[in-house]
N, C-alpha and C positions, 0 to 999 in steps of 0.2 A: 504493501500501500506505501508507503515513504517514497521510494522510489516514483512508481508512477504517478502519485500526488507532484512530488516538485518537477516532474515535465511535462504534466498539466497544467500547474500553476504557472509557469515557465510560457507556456503557451496562450494562455489566456490573459495574462498579465501584460506579456511584452509591448505587443503592439501600441505605437504611440506615445510608448515610454525611453526613458535613456537609461542603461544600468551604468552603476558609479561603483567603485570599491569601497569596501568599507572604511578605508582611511576619510572619506569626504562625509563621512555619517559623524564623526568626532564633531567637525564642521557645524553641522547645521542642528544639530541637538543634540541631548542625553541619549546615550543609547537605550532601549526601551527596556523594563523591566519583566522579566518572564521568571514567575513561579512553578514549575509542575508540582503533581502529588501535591498538591494546594487544599486544605482541607475547608473547603467551604458545606455550612450546612450538614455535616457529614460523609458529605462525596468525597473522600479520599486522594482520588487521582482527579481532582481538576484543575483548571489551571489559570492563572493569573496574569493578565497581559499590561501592561502600563506603557504608560509613553508622560507621566508627569502631570499628566494634566485630567486625562481621563482613564479610566481601567476596563476593562472586558473579562469576564469570570464564562470559561470555557467548562463545560461539564459534559464531557465523551459518553460517560455513564447515563446519560440521563439524554444521549443526542442534541443536546439544547447550549446554545448560548445564553447562559442563566441571568446572566445582569451587564449593565453596561452603565458607569456612574460615575460622578467625578471623583478625581484620585481623593484617598482620605473620609472620603463617605462610606456608611453602611449602608447605604441601599440607595434605588435608582429608580428608573421610571420602570424597567420590568416589573413586572406581577409576578411572584412567586406564589407557591403552596405551600405552604409550611408542613401544613400534613403529610406531606410528601417528601419532605426534605431527606435527604438520604439514602433514599430507593431509587436504583436504578429504572430505566425507561421497561414501560411491558406493557402489555396490552390490559391487563389486571386494573392499570392505573386510571384509567377513563370509566372506571365506575367511582370514582372521586371526582366530582364538578370542577371542570377545570383542568385537572390532570395534574403536571409538575410547573407547568407556564414556563416562562421565559421564552425564548425564538426560536424557530424550529422551521421545517420545512416538510410539505407535504405534495403529491402531486394532484394537477387540476386537469378535467373537470371531475368533482366528490359523486359526480354519479356514474364515474367510471370504477368506482372502487367494489363495485359488487355485492362486497358485504351489506353499504349503506353507512357504517358507523360499529368498530373502531375504524381508523387510520388502517393504510396497512402495515402491518407488522415489520416489512424491511423499513419501511421509510419511520417510521415513529409506532416503538415497542419493542426495542433490542438495543441494547447499551453500543454507544461508535467505536472504531478504533482513531487511534489520534498520533497525529506527527507534529514536528514544531523546526520549520525550514530555517533558514536565513539566508535570503536575498535582497540586496538594498534597490529597495526602485524608487525614481526621483523623476515626479515630469522633467519633460526637456525645457531648457531655459527657465527655471523655476526654481525655487528652495520649498516650495509646496510638496510636501509630497509623503508616502506612506514609511511606515517604518521597515527596516530589515529582517524583522522578525514574525513569522508568516503562523497562526495556527492552524491546523487542518485538521476537521472532525470526516468522519467517514462511517456511511451506513454499513449493513450487509448489503449485497445482491437481493432485491425482492422479488420471492417466487416465482408472482405475477406478471410483476411489469420485466422483470429480468432488467432491472434495473439502481444501480446506486447511487447514493450521494453522496457529494464531498463538498466541502461547505471550506473555504478559504478565509479566515480572520485576522484583518489589520487592523493597527491603528496609526493614525497619520502623525507624522514625524513632531509640528508642529500645533496642530490645534485639537478641540476637545472633539476629534470624528472617528465612526470606528465605520469599516465598510467591510459585507462579507458579497466573495461573491459565492452563489449557490450553484453547482455543478450537477447535472444526470447526464449520466453514460448508459447506455443501455448494449446488454449483451444478449448474446442468440436464447431462442427457446421462450420466447414473451408470449404468453395468453394472453393479454391487456396489450395491444398494439394499438387502440386510434391513438391520434395525435394527443400531446401533453402539455401541457403549462408548468413551470416552475413556480410553486406555490410556496411562499416564505408568510409566516405567522409570527405576529409581533405581539403574546400578553403584556398588557401595561395595566399599571393598578388604577383606580378609579381616579378619571381626572375632573382637573377644573373645570375642562373642557379638549374638545376635539375639533380640527380645524381643516379645512378642505378646502385649497384655492379652486378655482372653476376656469379652465379652460375657456382661451378664448373664441373658440368655437367647439365645444363641447358636443360630441355626437350624443348625448342624452338629453341635449335643448328640447325645449324652454325647461324643464325641471333641474335639468344637467345631476341628475342622479337618476340610479337603476334600482328600482325597488327587489329587493332580494328576500324579504319577510312582509310581514306585517305591519302596517303604520309606521310613523315618523319617530327618530329618539325624541327625548326629551329636549328642548331648548332650542330647535332645529329653525332655524333661520337661512335664508340663502339672499344676501345684499352685498354692493359694491365687490364682488368679485370674489366673495369667500365663504361659503357652508360653513357655519357652526352646529355641533350640536354636543349631546352627552348621552353618557348611560343613564338608560330610564331601569328604576328598579322593580317595578312594576312589571314589565314585559321585554323580553329578547326583541331588538331593534339592529337589522341588518338593511346595510346601503350598500351600493357598488358606484363605481366612478369613472371616467377616464381622466383623473387627476394624478401629477406627476408627482406631488408631496403631499407628506400624509404630519400631523403638527397635535402632537401632545402635549398639553400645558398642564404640570401638576402645583404643589404648592409654593414651592422656590424654583422648580427646574423646567424646562421646558426640552421636547425633543422633536425632530423633523427628520423623515424617514424620506427618501428621494429614491424613484426608482421609475425613471423616464419611460415614456412609455413608446414604442416603438414608431417612427412616424411612416405615416402614411397607410397603415394598416386599419381596415375596415373594423366594426363589430366582431365580425365572423371570425377574427382572426385571435378572437381573446375569449376564455371562459367566461361565466356567470352574465351573458346577455352581452359581453363586450369589455367585462370592467378589467381594469390591470389595478386600480386599489379600491379596498373594501372595508368597510368600517362594521363589526359587529359588537355588539354591546352586552354584557352577561345581565341577566335581570337577579332581583334577590339580595339576599348580605350576605349567603355562605362563600362565593368566590366573586364579590365584586372587580370584574376585570374589564377589561375594552381589548379585543382586537382590531390592532394595524395589518391589513394583509396584503399583498403585493406580486402581482403576476405578473408570466413572460408571458409570451404569444405561443397559440399550441404549435405546437410542432410535432412532425410526423418522423418519428427517429428511428433508424433501422441498426442491426448489433454492429455497435463500435462506433459508435454518431454520439455526439456529443450537443446538449442546451444549456444553455448559463443565463442564470440571472444574477446583477449587481447592485445591492440594497445597501444606502450609505444613512449614519446615523449618525447626526450632530447634537451635541449637550449644550444649551444657553443657561445660564444662569438668570433667574427671572429678573426684571426690571420695571414692568409696568404693572398694575395694581391691577389692571382692566386683564382678562384673559383673553381677549380678543384683540387688544392694544399688541399685549405680548406675540400673539399667533402672526400680527400684521408685521411684526418688527423681524421677527423671524424668518417670514417669507418676502421681505420687503416690499410688500403691498403696501400702499398709499389707504389711508386712512378714509 
């Protein structure tokens, strides 16, 4: 897995980037902090990756990035289910509402799963393996780049899809930014061969607000969203280029969008997730009625979380082929009293 992942990493990240020698790293930033065999809430093989500003906690046994937080903080935006701390990934976890939490990946559309629920065990139900590679990558002509340390987690090959997930987790050299490239690779003998979309699911804590920028020409105009469930989330508004909504404790709510970004605003922190839609593709090229970003709000008080979901285009994969989705996560310290004002600042939208 380690050598294959390193080769795949170079192929996926090298285009458009300049590769430099390790000594340049010392000129640009403090080398990243990497702690393997880190004990995180009972997961003893967790990996802590830091750049001095932010930290990512990767838990291979859970098949997830469990947390993304400012350095020195004890928590962050990602929702974690304390009832399953220390538990390995297992289909049995789904008998607990919300399962483990954190950030994970599934295949879309869900209608192709066959079982309906829970997710296919090769994707989410079995511990992942991991590797740590060192490859300095810096954008050409700029000191803004990503650290030389890449944490890689890989799933087993799912029995039905014959797809293996490999996720490459990296932190920016200088900024509070994490990016995850999620790669699906198909092997031979699959029984589920319909076009597949890379789907990432980030479970986040109960927010002060969730915000979605409306594209200038939304494919879902005039509503600018696609109804995936019933009813609208709490505090729903659509004004001046921004959709605002929140979790509804009384009912599950599920909406899809063609936005490139999703914003979570918490008590003292905000997080932006970016996963740009491929240009020029119609609604039929994406699952869920054409959505590339989705909001899901869980109801009740037992598991008060929201899901911020991103999707790549539907792709027909032959054995040996890969498809990938890049998601970028940026943390912000809140400076605005009003959550919408904070979101507009994060998205650089006019008020």
